[in-house]
N, C-alpha and C positions, 0 to 999 in steps of 0.2 A: 571821765569818758562820757561821750554823748551817744545814746542808744536810740535808734529809730525802731520802735517796736510796733510792727504791723500785727494787730491782734483784734479779732472780732469780739465784740462785747455787747451783750444785751443785759438788761437789768434783772438778772436772775442769779441765784447762787452758783449755778453751773458755770457761769462766765465770770462773775465778780470775784471769785476766789483769787484770781491773779492780782487784783488790786491790793488785797490784804496780804498777799504773800510776796510773789516775785517782784512785782513793780515797786511795792513799798520798800522792800529790803534793798533793792538796787539804789533807790533814792537815799536811804539811810546810810548806804555805804559810800555816798558821795558822787554817784553817777547821775547824770541828767537823762531822764527817760522821756522821749517824745512818744506818747502813746497815740498811734494812728488807728482809729476805730472805723473800719469800713461800713459798719452799721449806721454811721452818721450820714451816709450818702444814699440817694434814691436807688442806685443800682451798683453792682460790683464793677461794671465797666467804668462808671464815673468815679468810684472809689479808687480804682487802680490808676486812672488818669491823674487824679489828685495826688495820690501817693508818690507818683513819679515826680510831679512838680515839687512837692514838699521835700522829697528826698534830695533833689538837686540843690535846693536852697538851704538844706538843714545843717550842713557841715558835720554830719554824723560820723562817728568813728566805727559804728557797727549797725548793720541791718539785721533785725531778728524777727522771727515769726514762729507761730505754732499752728498756722492755718494751712489748708490744702489749696490745690490749684483752682478750685471753684471760688475761692475767696481772694487769694493773692495769686495773680497771674504770673506765668513764667517770664513774661516780658518785664514785669516789675522787679523780679529777683535779678534778672539779667542786667537791668539798669544799675543796680547797686554794684555789680561787677564792673560795668563800664566806668563807673565813677571811682573805682578803686576802693570801695567800701567793703570790708570783710562781712561775710554773711553767716548767720547761724539759724538753723532750723531745729525747733524743739518738737519731738515726736512723742507727745504725752501718751498716745494709745497705740504705740507701735507693736505691742504684743497681740492685741485683738484686731487692729485695723492697720496693718502695715502698708497696704496698697493705697491708703487714703492720700498719702503725699508722694506717691511714686513719680508723678509727672514733674514735680519740681525739685525733689530731693537731690538729684545729681548736680543741680545748679549751685548748691551751697558750698561754702568753704568748710563748714563744720556741721555735724549732725549730732544732736543730743538724743540718745535713745534711753527710755526709762525701763526697758526690758532687754535682756541680752538675747533672748531666744530667736528673734527674727533679724538679728544683725546680718546673717548670711544673705538675706534678700537685698538689703541696702548695699552690701558689698557687690552683689550680682548686678545691681543697677548702676554701678560705677560711682557711688557716693564717696566723698572725701572726708577726712577728719572725723571719723565716726567715734563717738565717745559714749560709754554707758555710765549712767548715774541714776539712782532712784529719785523719786520725789523728795521733797524736803519740807520744812515748815519755818515760819517766821517767829523767832523768839520775842519779838516786839508785839506782834499782834495776837499771839496765842500764849497765854500766861496762866499759871495756877491761880485759882481763886481760893484763898485761905479763909478759914472760919466758917465754912459752910457745913451744914448737917450731913453726916455720912448717910449714903443710900446703900443698903445691903442687898443689892440685886445686880444683875448683869444689865448694863445699859447698852443700847444700840441706837445711834443717831444716823438715820439714813433710810432709804426706801427698801422694803423687803421684797425685792424682785428675784426672779430666777430661783436657784436652789438656796438662796439665803433663807427662804421660808422653811426649807427642810431643816436647816441647822437650828433655827429658832424653835421649831417644833421639838427637836431632840432635847434641847435645853429644858423646855417647860415639861416635857414628858419625864425628864430625869429629876423633877422636883425643884428646878431652879426658877426663881422669880426673874422675869425678864421685862424690862421697860423699853419700849420701842417708840422713837420720836419721829413720826412721819405723817404728813397731812393725808397721804394716799389712803391711810387706814380709815379715814372718815368720809371718803368719797362714796356716793350712792352706788350700790351694786358691787362694791369691792368685796371680793372673796365669796360671793354668794351665787354666781351664775353658773359655776361649773358643776355638772352632775356627778354624783358619787365622789365628790371631793377632788376631781381631776380638773386640771386647767384645760380650757377649750383650745382647739386648734384654730388658728387664724391663717387662712391661705395667704393673705398678704404678708403677715409676719414671717411665715415660713419662706416665702419667696425673697423677702428682704434679707433674711439670715443666710439663705443659700447664696445670694449674690455677694455677700460680704465674706463668707467663710469658706467656700468650697475650693478656693484657689491655693491653699497652703495647709500643711498638716495640722497645725494648732487650730486653725479655723475649722477644719473638718471635725476635729474632736469637740469643739464648742458646739457645732451644729448637731452632731450626734447626741450630745448631752441635752440639748434643748428639746429634741424629739422625745428622748427617753423620759425627761422630767415631766413632759405633758401627760405621760401615762402613769405617773407615780402619785398615788393618793397623798403621800406626805408632802407633796408640793403645794398643797392648799394650806395656808397658814391657819393654825388652830387658835383663832382669836377667842374662842369660847373657853379656853383653858383658864382656870382660876389663877394660874401662874403668869399669864400673859397680861400686860398692862399697856394699853395704847395711849399715846399722847400726841398732841399736835407737833409739827415741826417747830424748831426753836431758833432764836436769834443767835448771832455769833457770840454775844456775851453769855447767853444761857448755855450754849454749847460748851464754852470753857468751864463754866461753873459745874455742869453735869459731869464732864470728864474728870474734874477735880473731885467731885463728890461720890460718884459711883465707886464702890469697892473694886469692881471690875468693869471694863468697857470692852465690848466685843468688837474685834476687828476681823471681818470676813475677807480672806484673801483668795478664796477659790473663785476663779473667773466664771461669771455668768452662772450656768447650770452645772458646772463640772464637779461640784461637791458630791454629786450622786455617783460619780465614777470611782473605780478602785484607785486610779491615779489622777486626781484632779490637777488642773492647770492652775498654778499660783500666780497671782499678780498683786504687787504691793501698790496701794493707792495713797492718797493724801492722809487718810485716817491713820496709817501706820506711824506717821510722824506727828500728826495733830494730837493724838491721845497723850503721848509722853510729854510733848511740849506744853500741854495744859496741866501737867502734873497728874496725869491719869495712869492707870495700870491696865494694859491691854491683855486680853485673853485671845489667843489666836493659834492657828495651825502651825506646827513646826515645819519649816522648810529651810534649805541650806542658805538661801539669800538672807532671810530675816535674821538668821543666827549670826550673820556677819555684822549686823547693825545693833543688836541688843543682846544682853546676856540673860539666858533663861534662869529663872529663880532669883534674879537680882534686879533686873530692869523690865522684865516681861514674863508672862506666863504662857508657855508653849505646851501643846499636847499633840499626840500622834493619832489617837483613836477617839471615837465618840465616848467610850467609857472613861477615858482619861480626861476628856473635856469636862464631863459631869463631875468626876472626882475632884479635879482641881478647882472647879467653880465652887463646889461645896466647901472645900478646904479654905479658900481665900475669902469666902463670904462669911465665915465664922467670926463672931466677935472676938474670939481668942487670937485671931490673926491680925487684929487692927493695927498694932504697932509695926508688924512686919510689912503689911501693905503700905503703910505710911512711908517706911524706909525705901521700899521699892519704887514708890511714886516719885520720891525726891531723887533717887538715883536715875530714874528714867528721864526726868527733866534735865538733869545735868548732862546725861549722855546726848540727848537731843540738841541741847545748846552747844555742846562741844563739836559734834560730828555731823549734824543733820540740818544745817541752815542752808538757805538758798545760795549764799555766797560761798559756802563750802563746796557746792556743786559747780557754780559758775566761774569762780576764779581760775581753776585749772583750764577750763575751756577758753577763757579770755587769754590766758598765757599761751595756750597752743596756737592762738590766732595772732600772737605778737602784740596783744593789747595789754595795757596796764589795768 
């Protein structure tokens, strides 16, 4: 099958992950992917004009995008329909930013949502072919690195923003060694400008968040948590703790090695600042599937969705409370648990390979569109 994938890409990890994941796995499955990158053009007007020309000449079997109407215009999507080419929109952030693709979503033949909670909005907008499936991971690109020295700490690869800092502080305060890999930790002024340990209020930031979140219930909860967390002393990362170890961001190869090596890898599923709430909003990201695909063992909050994907105590370590998080971290970091951790890591990789690949997500969508 020939897929015309209209996908904005800049040379940063935030964008390039799709090359190592979904685009690569489509190719390995025998599909031809024409990656149209609008960033290659001087303006979005010119990019969309070029996309229409290339789409007409492409002979594509499917038009696919994950972008919004500021990047891919409604007229471009409509052209795929006029050409009789089925269309698929991927909404990576539909839990947090459902309105991002509202202007073009009803034009597609199929919509892939990565969170169920805002499906009702897409139904209200008249969207067709709505499918829910979480993120996935490439078993070819993410692989266990065997023979590495074990690291007896909780590892976290990613930026400590929002209430992630609160959770990291709770771990170190509980006597857990934590290694965080993020360049932001080394930026001048990071974590030092807020008086009395509180994060500063930025009027611009508050206005941006209000415009994004005040239109729907989950968004309002995220906005409320953002305000509350600015007033919470624990929101300031305790980088002075002897249990906290800061490292630079790592390459893809080192990420696989670290997930393989750390006895536990932290997966933070609480959305933005909502960890501080009694009932946080849970969102599963790439990390949920990257860790097990690399042969790692993830430590994360119990929620009904993640329990459908991995079995607690065999493929993943889940907890309900802060105290249980500390207790389980201490348990699995113990040298006496080394063999058990190794078995769980191997089981997690097998489960990810079996159930959580990109083709496992995409093949049912293709079938629903009448495509092979």
